[in-house]
KOLBA-103738 format. One line per 3 residues: number of its first residue (from 1); for each residue x, y negated, z of C-alpha. Coordinates in pm, whole numbers, plus 50000, padded with zeros to 5 digits. Each point is the difference from the previous one (the first is absolute). Layout:
residues N
NUM	X/Y/Z; ... .
This chain:
residues 240
1	50000/50000/50000; 50277/49759/50094; 50172/50067/49667 .
4	49675/49926/49823; 49952/49674/50189; 50357/49903/49923 .
7	49949/50068/49630; 49685/49788/49997; 50168/49708/50175 .
10	50308/50020/49778; 49773/49986/49699; 49821/49695/50147 .
13	49668/50180/49996; 49915/49977/50369; 49889/49674/50156 .
16	49943/50044/50373; 49715/49748/49978; 49811/50234/49764 .
19	49936/50251/50277; 49645/50011/50131; 49797/50162/50275 .
22	49763/50286/49921; 49770/50081/50292; 49803/50325/49959 .
25	49682/50116/50170; 49846/50346/49958; 49619/49984/50000 .
28	49799/50322/50013; 49710/49908/50229; 49835/49735/49778 .
31	49833/50018/49662; 50173/49824/49712; 49714/49756/49978 .
34	50054/49910/50366; 50374/49958/49946; 49948/49767/49703 .
37	49747/49793/50198; 50252/49971/50283; 50267/49875/49759 .
40	49772/49744/49837; 49858/49876/50332; 50346/49923/50138 .
43	50062/49634/50091; 50267/49982/49727; 49728/50051/49737 .
46	50133/50291/49797; 49851/50058/49658; 50053/50275/49745 .
49	50252/49897/49734; 50032/50301/49773; 49796/50292/49874 .
52	50015/50330/50185; 50244/50242/49840; 50165/50336/50056 .
55	50362/49994/50114; 50225/50301/49941; 50344/50030/50160 .
58	50261/50274/49973; 50237/49986/50297; 50362/50108/49962 .
61	50241/50132/50260; 50333/50177/50031; 50027/50377/50039 .
64	50049/49937/50375; 49693/49769/50012; 50213/49709/50118 .
67	49734/49736/49933; 49741/50200/50193; 50231/50049/50298 .
70	50112/49636/50002; 49636/49894/50020; 49909/50247/50275 .
73	50292/49910/50229; 49961/49627/49930; 50324/49911/49821 .
76	50005/49620/49969; 50134/49973/49644; 49842/50261/49777 .
79	49904/50059/49639; 49688/50142/49839; 50001/50097/49633 .
82	49677/50053/49808; 49851/49988/49652; 49663/49828/49972 .
85	49729/49971/49737; 49634/49899/49990; 49700/50181/49859 .
88	49946/50373/49952; 50206/50229/50217; 50067/50260/49731 .
91	50068/49972/49628; 50174/49726/49805; 50171/49743/50221 .
94	50056/49655/49850; 50226/49730/50147; 50124/50188/50308 .
97	50226/49812/50240; 50294/50114/50209; 49998/49832/50341 .
100	50283/49982/50249; 49841/49895/50326; 50248/49862/50251 .
103	49913/49983/50368; 50191/49796/50257; 49830/50056/50333 .
106	49638/49886/49960; 50080/49798/49690; 49997/50140/49649 .
109	50029/49919/49634; 50014/50196/49677; 50185/49990/49670 .
112	49794/50102/49697; 50128/50139/49670; 49816/50106/49683 .
115	50002/50368/49904; 49909/50156/49669; 49663/50171/49976 .
118	49953/50373/50051; 49736/50268/50047; 49922/50119/50351 .
121	49882/50359/49956; 50104/50359/50073; 50332/49944/49820 .
124	50113/49745/50259; 50323/50105/50175; 50319/49855/50149 .
127	50174/50042/49666; 49718/49824/49816; 50009/49714/50251 .
130	50378/49970/49957; 49951/49959/49624; 49749/49722/50059 .
133	50247/49815/50224; 50290/50050/49762; 49797/49891/49696 .
136	49875/49678/50164; 50171/49663/49980; 50127/49986/50359 .
139	50315/49845/50148; 50277/50258/50028; 50015/49971/50380 .
142	49629/50087/50022; 50045/50311/49787; 50293/50109/50214 .
145	49804/49943/50321; 49685/50179/49886; 50198/50291/49858 .
148	50037/50141/50351; 49626/49989/50075; 49716/50227/49892 .
151	49617/49980/49979; 49840/50137/50318; 49641/49873/50036 .
154	49738/49830/49784; 49761/49774/50191; 49693/49860/49825 .
157	49728/49768/50136; 49762/49719/49910; 50110/49649/50100 .
160	49816/49671/50049; 50175/49662/50028; 49917/49694/50212 .
163	50164/49660/50059; 49946/49736/50269; 49866/49658/49905 .
166	50338/49838/50084; 50171/50260/49775; 50257/50085/50268 .
169	49866/50348/50072; 49896/50301/49795; 49815/50312/50103 .
172	49986/50328/49811; 49754/50276/50085; 50108/50349/49893 .
175	49715/50249/49998; 49970/50379/49996; 50359/50103/49924 .
178	50083/50332/49836; 50336/50172/50039; 50162/50232/49747 .
181	50311/50203/50076; 50247/49997/49710; 50212/50304/49918 .
184	50348/49977/49851; 49958/50217/49690; 49633/50022/49908 .
187	49670/49874/50135; 49650/50142/49995; 49883/49735/50252 .
190	49827/50255/50222; 50125/49840/50321; 49773/49696/50016 .
193	49852/49851/50314; 49737/49723/50001; 49914/49797/50309 .
196	49694/49804/49893; 49949/49853/50347; 50350/49853/50039 .
199	50028/49628/49918; 50310/49786/50041; 49972/49623/50036 .
202	50325/49810/49946; 50062/49633/50079; 50288/49848/49800 .
205	50164/49663/50049; 50332/49816/49989; 50231/49981/50300 .
208	49920/49637/50084; 49630/50077/50056; 50050/50267/50266 .
211	49868/49799/50296; 49688/49899/49809; 49932/50361/49901 .
214	49901/50092/50357; 49690/49781/49958; 49889/50237/49724 .
217	50074/50330/50169; 49836/49906/50331; 49664/50027/49824 .
220	50068/50358/49885; 49849/50270/50227; 50275/50248/49917 .
223	50363/50035/50097; 50317/49937/49809; 50150/50328/49880 .
226	50336/50113/49869; 49850/50165/49695; 50188/50146/49706 .
229	49807/50181/49729; 50318/50184/49904; 50072/50121/50355 .
232	49635/50104/50039; 50023/50202/49677; 50325/50175/50097 .
235	49855/50093/50340; 49675/50111/49837; 50173/50261/49783 .
238	50260/50086/50266; 50282/49933/49752; 50268/49932/50265 .
């Protein structure tokens, strides 16, 4: 992780001021309609800013599951690597993105790179994924870094987007996630788990607005949670 951070800083990609807070809340005891009403009734006047869409993310890790273990034990500086696309879970994937998500304590930011399109079907494998990475127009240091990581879990969910009237705060609501375990050589996608009652509300804002953010969260009748969809998926399939 430290080598990665050093590479990013040497390349003048990281600006410490770009890091932001991401506060997550797991909500399973309220209907989605009730959650949305709670968001919109907040004193900061949140309104929906984008259409609901399906988010699909493939999470990568080393053969020793370093990213998973760093998250579980609470390593301050850690890295999460994922590929993300929007729309249908299976079939032709257009405009996928490779994301390197960098965490520094409770602050985080991500670097996003374009990947070439592919087809997500039974032919998906580690080798196929490696060809996608190699055939995409990525910086050499990114290819070298990702070369040592492999697809582990696919997480898919519907997401709604909200923004406060003062435009300082955003909320995303992730609904009914499904988890798919990915095999190294071939995939029949038989290991799928859907949790239609699990909803994750996430409040996102820049570092300088942290004190003000407490005025938003005090109106939420649920607790802050250290929630990682990737860690949940690994634990779900007992991959460790």
